[in-house]
C-alpha positions in Angstrom: -1.7 -6.8 11.4 -0.8 -5.8 7.5 -2.9 -3.5 6.2 -3.5 -3.7 2.1 -5.3 -0.9 0.0 -8.6 -2.8 -1.4 -11.0 -0.3 -2.6 -9.9 3.2 -4.9 -13.7 5.5 -4.9 -13.8 8.1 -6.5 -17.2 10.4 -6.9 -18.8 10.7 -9.5 -22.3 12.8 -11.0 -22.6 9.8 -13.1 -21.2 6.6 -12.1 -22.4 4.0 -14.6 -21.0 6.4 -17.4 -17.6 6.8 -15.4 -17.7 3.4 -14.1 -18.1 1.9 -18.3 -15.2 4.1 -19.0 -12.7 2.8 -17.0 -13.9 -0.8 -16.7 -13.5 -0.2 -20.8 -9.8 1.9 -20.6 -8.6 -0.9 -17.9 -10.0 -3.6 -19.7 -11.8 -4.8 -16.4 -15.1 -5.6 -16.0 -18.4 -4.1 -14.0 -18.7 -6.1 -11.0 -21.3 -4.4 -9.5 -24.0 -1.8 -9.8 -26.3 -0.7 -6.6 -28.0 2.6 -5.9 -24.7 3.8 -3.5 -22.0 2.6 -5.8 -20.9 0.5 -9.3 -17.3 -1.4 -9.3 -15.1 -2.1 -11.1 -12.9 -5.4 -11.1 -10.1 -7.1 -12.9 -10.6 -9.9 -14.5 -9.6 -13.1 -12.0 -5.5 -14.3 -11.9 -4.6 -10.5 -13.4 -3.7 -10.3 -10.1 -5.3 -7.2 -8.8 -6.8 -7.1 -5.6 -8.0 -3.7 -6.0 -11.4 -2.5 -6.7 -12.0 0.7 -8.3 -15.5 2.3 -6.8 -17.5 5.1 -7.9 -20.3 6.4 -5.4 -22.7 9.6 -6.3 -22.4 12.7 -5.4 -23.9 16.1 -6.3 -21.7 18.2 -6.4 -19.5 19.4 -9.4 -16.1 18.7 -9.9 -14.3 21.9 -9.4 -10.3 22.3 -10.1 -7.5 20.0 -10.4 -7.6 16.6 -8.9 -5.7 15.8 -5.8 -5.0 12.6 -6.8 -4.5 10.9 -10.4 -3.9 7.4 -11.9 -0.6 7.2 -13.9 -1.3 3.6 -16.6 1.7 1.8 -17.7 2.5 0.6 -21.0 5.0 -2.2 -22.1 5.4 -0.1 -25.7 4.9 2.7 -27.7 2.8 1.1 -29.5 0.1 -0.3 -26.5 0.6 3.6 -25.2 -0.9 4.5 -28.1 -3.4 2.1 -28.5 -4.4 3.3 -24.7 -4.6 6.9 -25.8 -7.1 5.8 -28.7 -9.4 3.5 -26.3 -9.2 6.4 -23.9 -10.8 9.1 -26.6 -13.1 6.3 -28.3 -14.5 5.9 -24.6 -15.0 9.6 -24.3 -11.8 10.7 -22.6 -11.0 13.4 -25.1 -8.9 15.9 -22.8 -5.5 16.1 -23.3 -4.2 18.7 -21.9 -0.2 18.6 -23.1 3.0 19.1 -20.9 5.2 19.5 -23.8 8.4 16.7 -24.8 7.5 14.0 -22.7 7.0 9.9 -22.5 3.2 10.5 -21.2 -0.3 11.7 -22.2 -2.3 13.6 -19.9 -6.1 12.9 -20.1 -8.9 13.1 -18.6 -12.1 11.2 -17.7 -15.5 12.0 -19.2 -16.1 14.1 -15.6 -12.6 16.1 -16.4 -10.7 13.6 -13.6 -6.9 13.3 -14.9 -4.8 10.8 -15.7 -1.4 9.9 -17.6 -0.8 7.1 -19.8 2.9 6.9 -19.6 5.1 4.8 -22.3 7.7 2.1 -21.4 10.2 3.1 -19.2 12.0 1.5 -16.4 9.6 0.6 -13.1 11.4 1.1 -9.7 11.8 -2.2 -7.9 8.8 -3.0 -5.4 
């Protein structure tokens, strides 16, 4: 029996706000809003079979994430547009890492993520 990843679950102080941010950054949609979860899903036919689920927690985020998302960009322009969109949606933090081909940002609750520039990806 094979196993596949179907959900990425993210703790959130405000699941609706965080889901709206990530739906906007990814160009996905909010597929479900319930009392214990808000689900963001890729458009049908986009090749993704993974939901990003936001669940409410009381405790605030402290420290650096132990896992983060990397968003790939096909061109320098696409990278710049994604970074600008993230900032407009409320992800203002740019921690910077010097002379590297990616931008390190954070979502409205401080979860770090990278927007990568164009690069060759290793084979899957």
